[in-house]
N, C-alpha and C positions, 0 to 999 in steps of 0.2 A: 353554649350560646343560647340566648333567650329566643323563644318561639317566633316572636315578631321580627327579630333581626334576621333569623334564619330564613323566614319566608321572603323577606325583602331581598336578601342576597340571592336566594334561589331564583326568584322572578327575574332579577337583573341578569343573572348568569345565563338563564335560558333564553332571554331576549337577545343577548349578544350572540349566542351560538346560531340562532336562526336568522340573524341579520337585522334584528330590530334595533332601535336606538338604545344606547346603554342607559339612558335615563328614561324611565317610563313616566310620562306626564300624568297628573292627577285626573285629567279628562279620560284616561284609559281605564284606570282602576277605580277612580273616584276617591274623594277625600275620606269617605266613610266606608271604604272597602274593608273586608274583614281583617286583612293584614295590617291595616292602620289602627285598628281598635286595640285597646288595652283590656284584655280579658281579666276579670276580677272575681274573686271569691269572697263572700261576706262571712266572717266567722263571728258568731254571736248576733242574734236576731231579736234583741230586746228593745227597750225604750229608745236608747240613743241611736241604735242602728236604724230604726224605723223613722224616727223623727228628724234625724240629723244626717248621719253618715250615708245612708242609701240615697235619700233625696238630693243631697248636695253633690254626690258623685254621679248619679245617673243623668243629671241635667247637662253634663258635658258630653258632647257627641263622641269624643274619642274613647269614652269608657263603655264597657260592655259587662254588666253584672251577669255572670254566667252560672254562678253557683252560690248556694246559701247553706249555712251549717249552724246547728244549735244542738245542745244536749237535751232540750225540751222539744220533742217532735212536733208539738202543736205550734210552737214558735217557728220552726223550720217551715211548716206548711204555710203558715200565715205569711212568712217572708217570700215564699215562692209566689203566692197569690199577688202580693204587693208588686213584686218585680215584673211578673208576667203581665199584670194589668198595665204597668207603665209602658212596657214595650208593645203591647197590643195597640195602645193609643198612639204611641209614637210611630210605629211602622204601618199602622192601619191593617195589620193581620189579626183578624178576630180569633184565629186558631193558634196564636202564638202560645207555646207551652215549653219554651226552651230552657228554663232555669233548673239546673240540677240541684238535688237535695243531698246533703250528707249529715250523718249523725256523729261523725268523728272528724275533727279538723285535720288529723294526720292523713286520712284517706283523701281529703280535699287537696292537701299539699302534694299528693302523688300524681295529680292530674297535670300532665305536662302542658296542656293547653292554657292553663291559668298562669297569667304573668304576674299577678299582684293580689294581695289580700288586704282587706280592711278588718281590723280586730277591734270589736266593740263588746268584749266580754267583761264580766266582773273583774275588779282590780286584781284579785289573786290569780287570774288567768290572763295576764297581760304579757309578762316577760317570756314565759315558756313558749307559747305558740309563735311569738315574734322571733325568738331564736330559731325555732324549728323551721319557720317560713324562710328566714335568711339562709339557712343551710340548704333548703330545697330550691334556692334560686329565685325566690319571689320577692318583689318589692312590697313595702308594707306601709299602711296607714294605721297607726296605733293610737287608740284612745288613751288619754291620760287617766290616772297617773302612770308614769312609765314603768314602775315596778312596785312591788309589795315591800321590798327591803333594799337597803344599800347594796348588798352583795348581789342580789338579782339584777339590779340596774347596771352595775359594772359588768357583770357577765354578758348582759344584752349588748352593751356598747361594744365590748370586745368582739363579739361574734358578728355584729352588723358591720363594723369597720373592716374586719378580716374578709368578709364576703362582698364588700363594696356595694352593699344593699342601699337603695334609696328608701329611707324610713322617715316618714313625716309623723311627728307627734301632734295629737289633736288639741293643741293649744291655740284655738282659732281666734283668740283675742288679738293675735298678731295681724290678722286680716282686717280687723276693725280699725278704720283710719284714725280714730281719735287716740288709740293707744300708741300708734307709730308717731303721730304728731306730738304727743306729749313727750315721748322718749327722745325725739329729735330736738325739741326745744330744751329739754334738760341737758342732753349731751352737748348742746352748743352754747350752754352758759346763759340762757335767757332768764334764769332765776338765780344767777350768781353761783357760788359754790354750794353744791348740794351737801347737806349734812344729815337730814333725817327723812325717812320714808315711813309713812303711816298707812297701813293696809287694813281695810275693813273686811272682816270675814266672819260669818256667823258660825255658831256651833249647832249641834243637833239636839233635839229633845230625847228624853228617855222614852221607853215604850212599855207596853204591858207584858205580863208573863204570857208565855206561849207553850201550851202542852204539846207533847210529841204527837205527830200526825202520820197517817200511812203515806208512804212515798207514792206520788202519782205514777201511774204506769208509763206516762209519756216522758218522764224525766229520768235521765241517767245520773242519779244523785251521787253515786260514788265518784264518778268522774267530775261532776260539777264541784264537789269538795276539793278535788285535785290534790295539791300538796299539803292542804291544811288538815288538821286532825279530824277524825270522824266525830260527828255530833248528831243527835237525833234530828230528823227532818220536821220542820214546821214552816208553813207557808210564808209567814211574815219574816222569816229568816232567809228566804231565798228570793222569790219574785211572785207576783200575783198569777194565779192560774187563769184568771179571766181578766183581760185588759193589760195595759202597759203603763200603769202609774208607777211612781217612784218605788223601786224595789227595796225590800228590807235589808238586804245584805249590805247596803251602803252604810248602815248603822251598826255593823258588827265588826269588831276589831279583828276577828279571825280572817276576814276577807279584805280589810283595808284599814284606814286610820280615821275615817270620818271626813268632815269638811276641810281639815287641814291639808288633805290631799285632793278632796273632791273638787273644791274651787281653788284651794291653795296653789296647786301647780299653775293654774291660769295666772293668778295675781303675782306669784313670785317670779314666774317667767317674764311677765310684762315689766315688773319692777326692775329686774336684772337688765332688761333692754335699756331702760333709762339710766341705770347705775353703771353701765358698761362692766358688768360682772358676770356675763353669761357663761364664761368658761372657768369660773372659780366658784367660791362660796364664802360664807361667813367664817370668822375665826373664833366666834363664841356664840353660844345660844343659852338662854335661860327662859323658863316658862312656868306658869301656874295655870291649872285647869280644873274644872269640876267634871266629875264622872257620875253617871247614874248609879244609885245604890241598890236598885231593884229593877226587875223587868228584863226582857231579852236583850234589847238594844243597849250597847255599852260603849259607844264611841264618845269622844269628849263633848261637853257642852260649852258653857262660857269659858273663855280662856284669854290669856295675854302671853305673847312670846316676844322676846327681844333678841335680835341678832346684831352683832358688831362685825364690821368689815375692816380689812387691812387698810383701806383708803380713808378710814375715819367715819364712814357713813353708819348710822344706826337705823335699823328697821324695826318698827313696832307693829305688831299685828294683834287685832282684837275685834270681837263682835261689837264692841262699843264704838268703833269708828264706822262711818258710813261706808257701805260696801263699795270698794274701789281702791284706788291708789292715790295718795297725796304726797307729792315730792315737795320738800321744803328746803329752800336755799337761803343764802345770805341776802338775796335781793327780791324775794317773793316766793310764791308757791303755785303749783299746778295740781289740779285734781282731775283724774280721769276714771271713768267707769263705763259699764255697758249701757248706761242710761236706763230706759225702761225695759231693756231686753231681758228675756228669760229663755233658757233653753227649753223649758217646759213649764206648764202651769204650776207644777209642784216644787219648782226651785225656790229655795229659801231666800228670796230677794224682796226687800221692802221697796216697792216701786216709788213711793213718795220720797224716801230717803236717798234714792239712787237715780232720780229722773234726769239729772244733769250729766251728760256724757263727757263734757270737757269744760273746765272752769279754771280761773286763775285769779291771783290777788289783784292783777291789773289787766283789764281786757286787752290792752296793747300788747301784752306778752303773746297772746294767742294770734294776733295779727302779724307777728314777726315773720319775715320770710327767711327761710334757710338758704344761704348763699351757695354759689356753685362750688366754692372751695371749703365748705363746711361739711359736717358729717351728715350724710344721707343714709337712712336705714332701708333695709330690704322692703320693697313695696309689692304687695300682691292684692288681687281682688277677692280671692277666696281660697281657703286652706286646701280643700280637696283638689281644686283646679290646679293650684301650684304643685301639688304632689304629682298629678298626672303629667304636667309639663316637664317636671324633673325626671320622671321615668323615661321620657323620650330623650331629653338632652343629657341626662346623667349628671346635671348640675345639682348642687346641694339645695335642698328645700329650705323654706324659711324656719322650720322647727325640726332641725336634725336631731338624731338620737343623743349626741353628746350634750347639746344644750338642754334637751328635754330631761336628761338624767340629772343635770346640775340643778334644774328647778325642782325636780322631784326630791332630790337630796335635801334641799332646804326644808321641804315639807316633812320628810321622814325624821330628820334630827330634831325638828320642832316637836314631833309627837314623842320621841324619846325623852326629850327634856320635860315634857308634861309629866312623865313618870318618875323623874329624878329631881328632887328638890334642891338643886344647886346649880350654879353656873358651870356650864361645860365648855371646855376649850376644844375647838374643832380644827383639824388640819385638812384643808380642802385638797391638798396635793395627794396625801396618802389616803384620804377618805376614812380617817380614824379619829376617834376622840383622843386627846392628848393625855397620857398617863391616867387613864380611867378605864380599868378593866370591866367594871360594872356596866358602864354606858356602852362599851364596845360589844358586850354580849347581845345588845339589841339590834346590831347591824345585820343580823341574819336570823332566820328561823329554821327549826328542824323541818324537813320535807318528807312527806309521807310517800314512800315508794309505791308505784313506779312513777309518780308525778313529781314535778319540780324541775327547776333549772339545772340542779346538780346532776340530773340523769339524762339531760339532752345530749345526743350523740351526733 
């Protein structure tokens, strides 16, 4: 039984024994009583945690960030300062110093007072701690991409489902109203029969050569590498030792796949919303891409990917399109993007080319009202708040693990297709390429013991 549920039942049971009312009103304990709080541990304290996950979670009164963890002790200390400062200002207690620090997420997961965790780690450290958190009985907010490989993603889905964990994937475009509105209009036929979706998604540049450097004393580099092979340490291959600018690991295939997963999971997730393909995937994929010929960074640059779906829809993705999603139907088109939004100043977004958040071939399409008997999609105000609400109600969040895995799968098979110069047939039910042993070898990677999803118990 979760800690908060246990406390609630204990309070009510004690009240009944001493003759108190069986329902304790909020005026007695207060809506912000400790037993009403969701105690949260933050795993990974880098750029996304500081600029997005922590601020967006702490602003909700029901959340209590009680612990922070990072493999870089300087980042753990910085996160404690950030969280303590927030609660000092919120509570008016100038001596607030309650945030616990951990240097190993497995120790944090042993803390029975923690109800839930936010995982904002590098991509290669997403699935394993999420699986371990589910096994430990914690609910989870997981940054995208959901996994490093198809196999990891399926392992994660199976564990989360078996443990009945509330897991929210950080595909927060679903909370942005324009993406929901666009998907509803498409789903309800406002542009006729949907036949093509064009997704604008940039590639990454190459980088300089980087000589081996001494490992900083504040970084547990062996554990940071995790399940990936050992490579010499260099700062631009990990994260900055001073500041929180965009980390170099995002541009190394050892730890991810580049922009195809970095922003790709956002856009493929949103596109699937409008296509009504959230629980399936394409039946074929083919791609071309350029890759750096020198330097440390090696993820894809310019590219083009084509997916075909069983319902006849074709999806084209390229940096040549405006960043966003364009749905094309027999009677018009709708384009949707984040507008001028960027998650941080270093995000690769051309503001001039993506300043329009919602557009259509005919302005009247956007004025159309969705009727009571038509398709209405899940509506929320904010991704982290929806997660917290679902922890309390045990209802499914807007971005559950299975839908997140499906969106991530589209990214990962696209990356595989960039490496194999032919059209690949994909079976979304078996999550295997059809009659293609070479392509199927890319669905998993060897894992370096003792790290990796294969060794989670």
